[in-house]
TISE-71426 format. One record per residue: chain; residue in three letters; x, y, z of N, C-alpha, C, O, CB in turn. Coordinates in pm, whole numbers, plus 50000, padded with zeros to 5 digits. Atoms other than C-alpha are relative to their C-alpha. Glycine has a CB too. Layout:
% residues N
ATOM/A/ALA/X/Y/Z/X/Y/Z/X/Y/Z/X/Y/Z/X/Y/Z .
...
END
This chain:
% residues 218
ATOM/A/MET/50085/49881/50000/50000/50000/50000/50088/50124/50000/50185/50133/50076/49904/50000/50123 .
ATOM/A/HIS/49923/49877/50008/50133/50342/49908/49968/50089/50119/49853/50099/50161/49972/50073/49867 .
ATOM/A/ASN/50023/49912/49886/50181/50584/50195/49973/50142/49951/50066/50217/49920/50122/49998/50096 .
ATOM/A/LEU/50039/49866/50044/49988/50895/50095/49966/50091/50117/49940/50210/50097/49882/49991/49906 .
ATOM/A/PHE/50037/49920/49884/49917/51012/50448/50114/50092/50042/50231/50060/50023/49960/49909/50117 .
ATOM/A/PRO/50136/49950/49980/49858/51271/50566/49938/50051/49870/50006/50108/49785/50001/50110/50104 .
ATOM/A/ILE/50076/49957/50117/49589/51343/50305/49900/50107/50043/49824/50089/50137/49927/49879/49934 .
ATOM/A/LEU/50105/49899/49984/49386/51662/50294/49890/49966/49900/49917/49947/49782/50056/50146/49979 .
ATOM/A/ALA/50112/50039/50087/49039/51583/50153/49892/50107/50004/49864/50166/50108/49942/49864/50043 .
ATOM/A/VAL/50102/49896/50014/48769/51818/50025/49880/49942/49925/49896/49880/49819/50056/50124/49925 .
ATOM/A/GLU/50125/50043/50063/48404/51737/49941/49903/50118/49991/49860/50171/50093/49936/49882/50079 .
ATOM/A/THR/50088/49886/50020/48185/52009/49789/49895/49972/49892/49843/50065/49831/50081/50125/49962 .
ATOM/A/SER/50090/50034/50110/47959/51820/49546/49853/50024/50033/49768/50022/49944/50019/49857/49961 .
ATOM/A/GLY/50138/49978/49959/47643/51888/49749/49992/50112/50102/50080/50198/50108/49939/49873/50057 .
ATOM/A/ASP/50018/49895/49901/47511/52104/50031/50102/49991/50113/50131/50091/50179/49861/49994/50057 .
ATOM/A/ASN/49904/50017/49893/47763/51958/50275/50139/50046/49954/50200/49984/49867/50004/49853/50045 .
ATOM/A/CYS/49863/49955/50023/48087/52157/50265/50086/49930/50104/50070/49953/50224/50014/50159/50009 .
ATOM/A/SER/49930/50091/49908/48334/51909/50416/50149/49999/49972/50192/49993/49857/49943/49858/49988 .
ATOM/A/VAL/49854/50002/50009/48708/51911/50486/50053/49903/50104/50003/49899/50216/50062/50143/50020 .
ATOM/A/ALA/49941/50094/49905/48920/51640/50649/50150/49990/49979/50200/50006/49868/49935/49862/49987 .
ATOM/A/LEU/49858/50033/50005/49283/51569/50731/50013/49859/50054/49988/49836/50172/50087/50102/50082 .
ATOM/A/LEU/49990/50141/49961/49345/51192/50739/50145/49966/50032/50234/49981/49947/49946/49908/49888 .
ATOM/A/PHE/49868/50046/49960/49647/51064/50934/50024/49856/49955/50135/49818/49920/50017/50012/50152 .
ATOM/A/ASP/49998/50137/50050/49564/50703/50842/49855/49962/49975/49767/50049/49971/50071/49901/50103 .
ATOM/A/ASP/50135/50041/50036/49257/50495/50764/49900/50015/50114/49779/50008/50091/50002/49858/49954 .
ATOM/A/HIS/50089/49995/49884/49116/50535/51116/50005/50132/50076/49912/50164/50150/50034/49888/50094 .
ATOM/A/ASN/49982/49878/49922/49245/50866/51253/49995/50122/49909/50066/50129/49808/50134/49996/50077 .
ATOM/A/PHE/50018/49884/50085/49137/51199/51113/49940/50115/50080/49885/50097/50189/49911/49966/49879 .
ATOM/A/VAL/50070/49881/49952/49018/51552/51183/49907/50042/49887/49951/50056/49772/50101/50117/50042 .
ATOM/A/GLU/50096/49965/50103/48700/51650/50998/49911/50114/50046/49877/50125/50164/49915/49877/49962 .
ATOM/A/MET/50092/49890/49973/48481/51960/50974/49896/50003/49890/49929/49995/49772/50076/50136/50010 .
ATOM/A/ASN/50110/49997/50096/48138/51976/50807/49913/50123/50025/49888/50162/50139/49916/49871/50010 .
ATOM/A/TYR/50090/49885/49993/47915/52271/50729/49886/49973/49904/49903/49983/49782/50073/50135/49967 .
ATOM/A/GLN/50115/50039/50082/47569/52172/50605/49911/50123/49975/49830/50161/50060/49918/49887/50070 .
ATOM/A/GLN/50082/49886/50037/47416/52469/50427/50018/50029/49851/50130/50022/49800/50037/50125/50086 .
ATOM/A/LYS/49991/49970/50142/47335/52559/50068/50080/50127/49975/50074/50223/50053/49860/50013/49940 .
ATOM/A/HIS/49928/49882/50049/47562/52803/49884/50100/50055/50102/50123/50176/50106/49901/50108/49962 .
ATOM/A/ILE/49908/49955/49895/47812/52816/50172/50147/49981/49961/50236/50035/50027/49971/49927/50129 .
ATOM/A/HIS/49864/50040/50033/48121/52680/49994/50094/50118/49980/50206/50117/50031/50000/49915/49877 .
ATOM/A/SER/49912/49887/50029/48260/53012/49871/50033/50080/50125/50138/50144/50132/49936/50092/49896 .
ATOM/A/LYS/49978/49923/49878/48227/53166/50217/50083/49925/50103/50158/49986/50179/49867/50038/50061 .
ATOM/A/LYS/49946/50075/49887/48352/52882/50435/50116/49906/49966/50190/49867/50056/49892/49921/50062 .
ATOM/A/LEU/49907/50109/50030/48579/52641/50244/50143/50030/50044/50204/49949/50112/49997/49970/49853 .
ATOM/A/ILE/49861/49969/49965/48914/52816/50284/50017/50011/50152/50116/49964/50208/50045/50132/49933 .
ATOM/A/GLU/49996/49991/49853/48838/52899/50648/49998/49862/50063/50069/49837/50161/49881/50083/50051 .
ATOM/A/MET/50009/50136/49945/48746/52535/50712/50131/49924/49981/50175/49853/50071/49886/49924/49934 .
ATOM/A/ILE/49871/50066/50025/49067/52407/50552/50103/50048/50100/50177/49967/50157/50049/50026/49856 .
ATOM/A/ASP/49905/49943/49904/49271/52641/50770/49973/49947/50140/50067/49914/50213/49992/50153/49999 .
ATOM/A/THR/50036/50049/49866/49081/52531/51083/50038/49854/50019/50092/49816/50123/49850/50019/50025 .
ATOM/A/VAL/49968/50143/49991/49122/52159/51010/50150/49979/50011/50196/49899/50093/49945/49924/49878 .
ATOM/A/LEU/49854/50014/49994/49495/52195/50947/50054/50043/50136/50143/49978/50191/50066/50081/49888 .
ATOM/A/LYS/49955/49954/49869/49541/52393/51268/49963/49900/50109/50044/49872/50197/49939/50138/50032 .
ATOM/A/ASN/50042/50098/49900/49341/52141/51472/50079/49870/49990/50099/49801/50090/49851/49969/49985 .
ATOM/A/ALA/49920/50121/50020/49545/51858/51321/50148/50023/50029/50228/49929/50028/49984/49950/49858 .
ATOM/A/LEU/49860/49963/49974/49870/52044/51402/50089/49963/49881/50200/49913/49898/50051/49931/50128 .
ATOM/A/ILE/49931/50031/50123/49976/52001/51039/50005/50124/49912/49906/50196/49900/49932/49883/49925 .
ATOM/A/ASP/49991/49895/50102/50104/52255/50787/49962/49939/49865/49981/49820/49843/50142/50063/49996 .
ATOM/A/LEU/50042/50050/50131/49973/52227/50432/50114/49930/49929/50092/49827/49865/49947/50115/49914 .
ATOM/A/ASN/49888/50060/50073/50320/52149/50296/50046/49867/50060/50136/49803/50005/50116/50096/49997 .
ATOM/A/GLN/49972/50131/49944/50334/51843/50523/49907/49892/49945/49928/49773/49970/49990/50005/50151 .
ATOM/A/CYS/50092/50096/50061/50046/51680/50334/50066/49935/49878/50139/50001/49804/49868/50068/49959 .
ATOM/A/ASN/49944/50071/50114/50141/51416/50078/49909/50002/49878/49953/49971/49767/50030/49857/50038 .
ATOM/A/ALA/50094/49992/50111/49829/51462/49864/49876/50075/50045/49846/50083/50164/49962/49858/49947 .
ATOM/A/ILE/50131/49941/49975/49502/51652/49836/49899/49926/49915/49910/49921/49793/49999/50155/49968 .
ATOM/A/ALA/50107/50071/50070/49194/51448/49746/49880/50093/49988/49842/50159/50085/49961/49868/50074 .
ATOM/A/VAL/50114/49911/50020/48901/51636/49596/49890/49930/49923/49916/49859/49825/50044/50128/49926 .
ATOM/A/SER/50116/50058/50067/48552/51527/49496/49980/50068/49865/49978/50190/49855/49874/50015/50087 .
ATOM/A/MET/50006/49947/50137/48511/51565/49118/49860/49998/49940/49841/50046/49828/50092/49921/49913 .
ATOM/A/GLY/50135/50001/50053/48138/51508/49076/49961/49863/49948/50040/49769/49946/49986/50103/49891 .
ATOM/A/PRO/50091/49888/50026/47881/51475/48954/49945/50061/50127/49958/50006/50237/49886/49956/49912 .
ATOM/A/GLY/50057/49931/49886/47704/51722/49177/49974/50145/49966/49953/50181/49850/50091/49989/50121 .
ATOM/A/SER/50026/49858/50015/47655/52092/49230/50104/50066/49910/50224/50054/49935/49998/50068/50136 .
ATOM/A/PHE/49910/49931/50091/47804/52296/48946/50089/50098/50076/50211/50096/50061/49922/50074/49890 .
ATOM/A/THR/49925/49898/49927/47907/52580/49177/50090/49937/50105/50207/49975/50118/49906/50099/50065 .
ATOM/A/GLY/49921/50063/49896/48022/52358/49462/50124/49931/49947/50232/49947/50003/49916/49902/50074 .
ATOM/A/LEU/49886/50070/50059/48244/52143/49242/50104/50098/49948/50224/50077/49965/49954/49909/49888 .
ATOM/A/ARG/49907/49901/50055/48395/52446/49073/50080/50068/50111/50201/50086/50098/49924/50105/49918 .
ATOM/A/ILE/49932/49936/49888/48476/52614/49404/50099/49903/50066/50211/49941/50098/49898/50049/50103 .
ATOM/A/GLY/49912/50098/49936/48619/52295/49554/50127/49975/49921/50236/49978/49977/49927/49870/50019 .
ATOM/A/LEU/49882/50032/50081/48851/52213/49264/50090/50121/49983/50212/50107/49990/49958/49947/49865 .
ATOM/A/SER/49915/49882/50018/48969/52570/49205/50077/50033/50127/50193/50075/50121/49914/50120/49957 .
ATOM/A/THR/49931/49977/49873/49051/52608/49575/50114/49901/50018/50225/49940/50056/49902/49990/50116 .
ATOM/A/VAL/49897/50104/49985/49241/52278/49582/50115/50022/49902/50231/50006/49938/49938/49860/49978 .
ATOM/A/LYS/49894/49973/50098/49431/52364/49263/50093/50110/50048/50215/50096/50039/49940/50038/49866 .
ATOM/A/GLY/49917/49889/49953/49550/52692/49408/50089/49960/50116/50206/49997/50120/49913/50115/50041 .
ATOM/A/MET/49921/50043/49885/49663/52533/49734/50107/49900/49960/50220/49906/50008/49909/49940/50107 .
ATOM/A/ALA/49904/50102/50044/49829/52238/49561/50116/50063/49923/50232/50025/49940/49929/49895/49913 .
ATOM/A/PHE/49895/49932/50077/50018/52465/49323/50095/50076/50092/50217/50069/50076/49938/50096/49898 .
ATOM/A/GLY/49917/49922/49911/50139/52692/49601/50090/49917/50089/50201/49958/50122/49914/50086/50084 .
ATOM/A/ALA/49924/50087/49909/50258/52403/49822/50070/49886/49926/50138/49805/49989/49908/49943/50107 .
ATOM/A/ASN/49938/50107/50081/50372/52174/49534/49957/49862/50049/50040/49776/50076/50153/50012/50004 .
ATOM/A/ILE/50059/50125/49953/50139/51891/49639/49916/49939/49888/49841/50012/49823/49914/50023/50129 .
ATOM/A/PRO/50083/50063/50103/49981/51636/49400/49854/49990/50043/49822/49993/50162/50053/49862/49968 .
ATOM/A/ILE/50144/50011/49978/49603/51603/49366/49953/49861/49960/50003/49803/49863/49923/50109/49921 .
ATOM/A/ILE/50071/50122/50040/49389/51289/49361/49856/50040/49968/49780/50069/50060/50006/49890/50113 .
ATOM/A/PRO/50138/49969/50036/49068/51361/49165/49911/49878/50024/49932/49773/49964/49991/50045/49852 .
ATOM/A/VAL/50080/50114/49956/48800/51139/49321/49861/50004/49935/49788/50101/49953/49988/50000/50154 .
ATOM/A/PRO/50137/50008/50053/48486/51030/49130/49901/49982/50114/49907/49884/50187/49986/49884/49898 .
ATOM/A/THR/50084/49992/49881/48213/51115/49376/49914/49877/50022/49908/49824/50133/49912/50121/49990 .
ATOM/A/PHE/50089/50115/49984/47970/50830/49309/50079/49873/50031/50032/49789/50108/49915/49980/49874 .
ATOM/A/ASP/49917/50118/49971/48249/50569/49311/50039/49997/50147/50034/49892/50212/50127/49999/49911 .
ATOM/A/ALA/49961/49992/49859/48364/50690/49652/49883/49971/50092/49897/49902/50193/50059/50137/50031 .
ATOM/A/TYR/50119/50021/49919/48011/50692/49790/49956/49854/49995/49919/49795/50097/49885/50090/49952 .
ATOM/A/ALA/50037/50142/50015/47935/50345/49649/50094/49910/50080/50049/49814/50143/50002/49959/49852 .
ATOM/A/PHE/49903/50078/49924/48254/50208/49804/49973/50011/50150/49980/49911/50222/50143/50048/49968 .
ATOM/A/HIS/50031/49979/49859/48164/50360/50141/49876/49919/50042/49877/49852/50145/49978/50150/50029 .
ATOM/A/ILE/50125/50073/49969/47812/50213/50134/50024/49850/50006/49965/49781/50089/49892/50032/49895 .
ATOM/A/SER/49979/50145/50011/47943/49867/50041/50054/49939/50129/50041/49818/50150/50096/49971/49888 .
ATOM/A/LYS/49945/50052/49875/48111/49835/50381/49890/49966/50101/49917/49899/50201/50095/50101/50061 .
ATOM/A/TYR/50107/50015/49901/47771/49831/50556/49884/49914/49951/49780/49906/50017/49948/50136/50038 .
ATOM/A/ILE/50108/50084/50053/47563/49596/50340/50053/49860/49971/50174/49838/49965/49939/50063/49871 .
ATOM/A/LYS/49963/50139/50020/47561/49223/50273/50042/49973/49855/49999/50042/49763/49883/49909/50039 .
ATOM/A/VAL/49960/50044/50133/47728/49052/49978/49875/49960/49921/49787/49893/49974/50101/49883/50008 .
ATOM/A/GLY/50113/50031/50086/47484/49023/49688/49892/50106/49998/49799/50099/49918/49939/49873/50043 .
ATOM/A/THR/50099/49894/49995/47289/49336/49779/50016/50095/49882/50126/50140/49851/50011/50077/50133 .
ATOM/A/LYS/50000/49898/50104/47193/49563/49492/49958/50133/50064/49870/50138/50150/49903/49962/49883 .
ATOM/A/TYR/50035/49869/49944/47181/49934/49568/50018/50109/49896/50098/50099/49803/50084/50030/50124 .
ATOM/A/VAL/50006/49887/50093/47116/50261/49391/50048/50125/50072/50019/50146/50190/49856/50019/49945 .
ATOM/A/ILE/49972/49865/49953/47266/50605/49437/49926/50095/49907/49945/50093/49786/50154/50031/50002 .
ATOM/A/ALA/50078/49904/50078/47028/50881/49324/50012/50137/50065/49968/50159/50177/49850/49957/49990 .
ATOM/A/MET/49978/49865/49951/47124/51245/49364/49929/50100/49910/49934/50089/49787/50151/50032/50008 .
ATOM/A/ASN/50074/49900/50075/46913/51541/49259/50094/50083/49913/50188/50144/49963/49922/50090/50096 .
ATOM/A/ALA/49922/49918/50092/47058/51708/48949/49933/50134/49976/49999/50237/49962/50021/49927/49866 .
ATOM/A/ASN/50082/49879/50009/46778/51962/48912/49858/49959/50038/49838/49849/50090/50006/50066/49856 .
ATOM/A/GLY/50136/50033/49959/46404/51970/48966/49940/49881/49929/49847/49820/49981/49913/50116/49980 .
ATOM/A/ASP/50063/50103/50083/46333/51714/48695/50088/49877/49975/50039/49778/49922/49961/50058/49870 .
ATOM/A/GLU/49909/50110/50030/46642/51487/48676/50085/49963/50121/50110/50044/50210/50090/50038/49882 .
ATOM/A/TYR/49913/50050/49894/46857/51273/48902/50123/49933/49940/50114/49863/49839/49923/49901/50091 .
ATOM/A/TYR/49884/50082/50031/47213/51148/48874/49972/49862/50059/49929/49851/50174/50134/50063/50058 .
ATOM/A/PHE/50044/50134/49961/47165/50772/48894/50105/49897/49961/50156/49899/49850/49863/49966/49935 .
ATOM/A/SER/49916/50115/50032/47384/50465/48915/49960/49885/50092/49908/49907/50202/50152/50033/50015 .
ATOM/A/LYS/50042/50119/49925/47329/50108/49036/50119/49905/50015/50198/49889/49922/49880/49929/49930 .
ATOM/A/TYR/49887/50086/49967/47571/49865/49201/49952/49870/50066/49837/49859/50108/50099/50074/50093 .
ATOM/A/ILE/50023/50120/49920/47591/49518/49353/50128/49969/50076/50237/49979/50021/49957/49879/49910 .
ATOM/A/LYS/49882/50033/49921/47823/49417/49634/50040/49856/49974/49959/49764/49988/49974/50024/50149 .
ATOM/A/ARG/49943/50133/50017/48048/49121/49554/50087/49967/50121/50098/50046/50214/50082/49992/49869 .
ATOM/A/ASP/49920/50045/49887/48276/48924/49786/50114/50096/50033/50137/50128/50149/50056/49863/49974 .
ATOM/A/ASP/49882/49919/49975/48579/49148/49740/49999/50133/49927/50100/50203/49925/50122/49924/49962 .
ATOM/A/ASN/50008/49872/50070/48458/49445/49536/49855/50038/49977/49763/49971/50026/50076/49994/49864 .
ATOM/A/ILE/50135/49962/50042/48157/49628/49397/49995/50000/49848/50092/50036/49781/49959/50139/50058 .
ATOM/A/GLU/50019/50007/50145/48020/49579/49048/49896/50103/49958/49791/50117/50021/49957/49857/49957 .
ATOM/A/VAL/50095/49903/50052/47851/49851/48846/49895/49927/49918/49928/49858/49822/50073/50109/49915 .
ATOM/A/VAL/50112/50061/50073/47509/49732/48727/49950/50096/49893/49933/50057/49777/49884/49962/50097 .
ATOM/A/ASP/50039/49894/50094/47396/50059/48564/50096/50116/50015/50112/50171/50124/49853/50047/50025 .
ATOM/A/ASN/49905/49890/49997/47653/50321/48472/49931/50132/50033/49810/50147/50016/50073/50010/49867 .
ATOM/A/LEU/50051/49868/49966/47613/50679/48585/49924/50061/49883/49972/50062/49769/50115/50092/50042 .
ATOM/A/GLN/50086/49944/50104/47332/50846/48393/49905/50100/50063/49893/50109/50185/49922/49889/49925 .
ATOM/A/LEU/50106/49911/49954/47062/51109/48415/49867/49931/49981/49837/49879/49873/50004/50135/49923 .
ATOM/A/VAL/50132/50062/50007/46716/50976/48494/49896/50104/50037/49911/50175/50136/49990/49876/50095 .
ATOM/A/GLY/50107/49906/49971/46400/51184/48479/49927/49964/50128/49917/49846/50164/49903/50005/49886 .
ATOM/A/LYS/50071/50023/49873/46206/51225/48802/49885/49903/49981/49859/49820/50069/49949/50132/50057 .
ATOM/A/ASN/50116/50086/50024/45906/51051/48649/50040/49854/49972/49957/49764/49983/49919/50053/49883 .
ATOM/A/ASN/49953/50135/50032/46119/50749/48553/50085/49938/50111/50126/49822/50101/50080/50002/49872 .
ATOM/A/LEU/49910/50049/49896/46320/50715/48873/49943/49879/50072/50014/49780/50092/50029/50111/50099 .
ATOM/A/GLN/50062/50111/49926/46076/50491/49059/50003/49870/49920/50030/49764/49976/49856/50035/50037 .
ATOM/A/SER/50004/50120/50083/46049/50249/48766/50139/49943/49973/50151/49831/49925/49931/50031/49868 .
ATOM/A/SER/49863/50046/50021/46430/50222/48748/50054/49922/50119/50164/49868/50113/50091/50118/49973 .
ATOM/A/ILE/49955/50062/49876/46450/50075/49098/49907/49886/50038/49786/49904/50046/50007/50104/50114 .
ATOM/A/SER/50078/50116/49958/46336/49727/49201/49970/50006/50149/50038/50076/50224/50074/49871/49966 .
ATOM/A/ALA/50044/49995/49861/46162/49666/49531/50107/49950/50097/50108/49992/50213/49875/49918/50018 .
ATOM/A/ASP/49899/50056/49911/46459/49471/49672/50131/50078/49998/50229/50034/50059/50027/49856/49963 .
ATOM/A/GLU/49878/49921/50012/46716/49741/49592/49998/50117/50099/49899/50189/50108/50019/50051/49856 .
ATOM/A/LEU/49988/49887/49908/46836/49989/49854/50028/50126/49920/50091/50122/49815/50112/49975/50105 .
ATOM/A/VAL/49981/49871/50066/46836/50357/49760/50072/50094/50095/50030/50113/50210/49864/50060/49955 .
ATOM/A/PHE/49922/49905/49920/47094/50606/49887/50010/50131/49925/50009/50135/49802/50141/49944/50032 .
ATOM/A/GLY/49987/49870/50063/47126/50976/49825/49893/50095/50049/49858/50094/50167/49994/49988/49850 .
ATOM/A/ASP/50103/49904/49961/46863/51249/49821/49878/49990/49908/49814/50090/49878/50057/50142/49998 .
ATOM/A/SER/50113/50018/50090/46597/51098/49596/49869/50026/50073/49865/50032/50196/50001/49858/49941 .
ATOM/A/PHE/50131/49971/49941/46228/51168/49651/49928/49874/50045/49816/49881/50095/49915/50075/49902 .
ATOM/A/ILE/50065/50125/49962/46155/50800/49715/50022/49979/50150/50106/49899/50191/50056/49878/49916 .
ATOM/A/GLU/49977/49996/49856/46125/50855/50088/49986/49864/50066/50054/49836/50165/49906/50097/50064 .
ATOM/A/SER/50027/50127/49934/45997/50506/50168/50118/49905/49993/50127/49812/50074/49880/49936/49939 .
ATOM/A/THR/49886/50092/50013/46320/50340/50053/50133/50071/50019/50238/50006/50013/49997/49933/49865 .
ATOM/A/LEU/49877/49923/49993/46574/50618/50100/50082/49965/50124/50030/49961/50235/49969/50148/50000 .
ATOM/A/LYS/49906/50023/49891/46879/50535/50312/50107/50108/49994/50168/50129/49890/50063/49856/49992 .
ATOM/A/GLU/49906/49889/50003/47102/50822/50415/50146/49956/50000/50229/50020/49937/49975/50090/50118 .
ATOM/A/ALA/49862/50051/49991/47418/50618/50494/50096/50108/50044/50212/50109/50003/50045/49942/49867 .
ATOM/A/SER/49924/49891/49940/47542/50927/50683/50045/50104/49899/50110/50202/49937/50119/49944/50072 .
ATOM/A/GLY/49971/49897/50099/47585/51117/50354/50147/50007/49962/50233/49944/50023/49956/50132/50052 .
ATOM/A/LEU/49864/49982/50048/47894/51220/50166/50078/50093/50092/50024/50191/50143/50000/50054/49857 .
ATOM/A/SER/49914/49914/49920/48185/51367/50358/50143/49991/49947/50175/49904/49866/49995/49961/50150 .
ATOM/A/ALA/49861/49998/50045/48551/51451/50307/50076/49874/50041/50167/49831/49970/50069/50123/50056 .
ATOM/A/VAL/49932/50123/49958/48660/51143/50503/49976/49889/49899/50067/49813/49868/49952/49956/50141 .
ATOM/A/ILE/50032/50100/50102/48481/50921/50248/50085/50023/49875/50136/49928/49816/49851/50004/49964 .
ATOM/A/ILE/49917/49965/50116/48663/51105/49967/50146/49964/50027/50213/49908/49940/49987/50150/49967 .
ATOM/A/GLY/49860/50028/49967/48998/51073/50145/50031/49852/50008/50137/49808/49963/50035/50065/50131 .
ATOM/A/ARG/49978/50145/49990/48959/50702/50220/50003/49934/49863/50087/49848/49837/49893/49935/50086 .
ATOM/A/TRP/49998/50056/50137/48872/50620/49858/50131/50037/49931/50191/49954/49862/49878/50052/49917 .
ATOM/A/ALA/49876/49956/50062/49173/50824/49745/50118/49915/50046/50204/49878/49965/50027/50147/50032 .
ATOM/A/TYR/49890/50079/49946/49405/50630/49974/49995/49856/49952/50097/49800/49913/49998/50004/50151 .
ATOM/A/LEU/50012/50142/50032/49271/50284/49897/49997/49970/49851/50049/49868/49807/49875/49946/50063 .
ATOM/A/LEU/50026/50031/50140/49181/50312/49529/50047/50108/49902/50037/50089/49781/49854/49977/49980 .
ATOM/A/GLY/49974/49888/50090/49304/50643/49391/50144/50030/49966/50172/50132/49904/49944/50118/50057 .
ATOM/A/TYR/49859/49967/50022/49682/50618/49374/50032/50021/49852/50112/50108/49818/50088/49890/50056 .
ATOM/A/ASP/49971/49988/50143/49682/50572/48996/49949/50132/49941/49988/50170/49831/49937/49883/49925 .
ATOM/A/LEU/50051/49871/50047/49494/50903/48964/50084/50117/50051/50063/50231/50010/49856/50018/50043 .
ATOM/A/LEU/49914/49896/49942/49758/51096/49161/50071/50078/49890/50134/50018/49803/50104/49938/50097 .
ATOM/A/THR/49940/49921/50107/49878/51386/48948/50048/50134/50052/49988/50196/50139/49901/50019/49887 .
ATOM/A/SER/49951/49864/49978/50086/51700/48964/49973/50086/49877/50001/50206/49876/50151/50000/50032 .
ATOM/A/ASN/50035/49930/50122/49968/51794/48615/49850/50029/50003/49772/49970/49928/50039/49917/49873 .
ATOM/A/TYR/50142/49981/49974/49637/51934/48733/49943/50127/49938/49830/50166/49970/49977/50001/50146 .
ATOM/A/ASP/50051/49877/50064/49604/52248/48521/49872/49973/49922/49784/50059/49915/50106/50059/49908 .
ATOM/A/TYR/50114/50029/50087/49354/52073/48298/49893/49914/50068/49800/49868/50002/50048/49930/49876 .
ATOM/A/LEU/50105/50072/49929/49154/51894/48567/49872/50082/49999/49874/50202/50029/50044/49969/50145 .
ATOM/A/GLU/50130/49935/50000/48786/51978/48533/49900/49912/50075/49907/49789/50065/49951/50028/49855 .
ATOM/A/PRO/50102/50081/49932/48491/51870/48751/49917/49920/49900/49899/49962/49785/49908/50089/50084 .
ATOM/A/ASN/50089/50081/50082/48269/51596/48613/49858/50051/50020/49781/49997/50100/50010/49848/50036 .
ATOM/A/TYR/50133/49944/49988/47960/51809/48570/49895/49904/49946/49779/49907/49987/49991/50135/49927 .
ATOM/A/PHE/50081/50107/50059/47816/51520/48365/49889/50054/49909/49877/50011/49794/49938/49915/50109 .
ATOM/A/LYS/50106/49944/50083/47520/51723/48241/50043/50138/49950/50123/50206/50014/49867/50008/50078 .
ATOM/A/LYS/49971/49869/50056/47538/52033/48023/49912/50104/50068/49792/50085/50085/49979/50001/49847 .
ATOM/A/PHE/50075/49891/49941/47438/52357/48188/49979/50109/49896/50074/50162/49839/50073/50056/50125 .
ATOM/A/ILE/50035/49903/50104/47258/52594/47957/49954/50130/50067/49860/50131/50148/49889/49943/49905 .
ATOM/A/THR/50036/49871/49944/47243/52960/48045/49883/50057/49920/49889/50069/49798/50121/50098/49998 .
ATOM/A/LYS/50116/49944/50065/46903/53108/47972/50005/50152/50002/50031/50213/50106/49873/49950/50068 .
ATOM/A/GLU/50000/49855/50008/46885/53465/47851/49862/50054/50038/49759/49999/50001/50038/50046/49857 .
ATOM/A/LYS/50125/49936/49964/46623/53692/48000/49950/50081/49880/50027/50148/49812/50018/50090/50125 .
ATOM/A/ARG/50062/49925/50110/46384/53841/47747/49923/50120/50055/49863/50195/49978/49907/49908/49917 .
END
């Protein structure tokens, strides 16, 4: 196993603005701020607070892991641009973490082998980011690749025996699984993200997945 610790991790793909400093797979300092549109106001302050509480300087980190999406257009943009600036200034490599892969891996630790489960995250009022997995003995298998599913078609895309995680409107089957956080992003980066480690991050872009069309006012 590659020693990437300490890892600074940032998750901004949703309403939860989350920062963590991981010393190893079990020991970490984490700060979460659950509020819409808060990333631009709080992220840098949170990073500074976490580093101070961990008694670590930024240049002592061996990598910065950042959630790449899909998710909030603004949140992802703020998270990655902040991480790029810090990584460049401190000469630290970045691990770009696919958000749904990290979340699916986290969920798999708490369910039985053979269980099928869905992650459904609100993309806008009418569509959801959607992917489906099954837990195997030693890994997770993708059943349905990441896609956009209309709100009216979401229920029909999920079988009665499949668990649902995320923020979908299917309240009767929704499982929170404690939600996405920076620790989840950091753990995936350490265990599965070494091959994504890069110092050539000028061209890294968030995985917005869907096209955002600006509407002109008439």
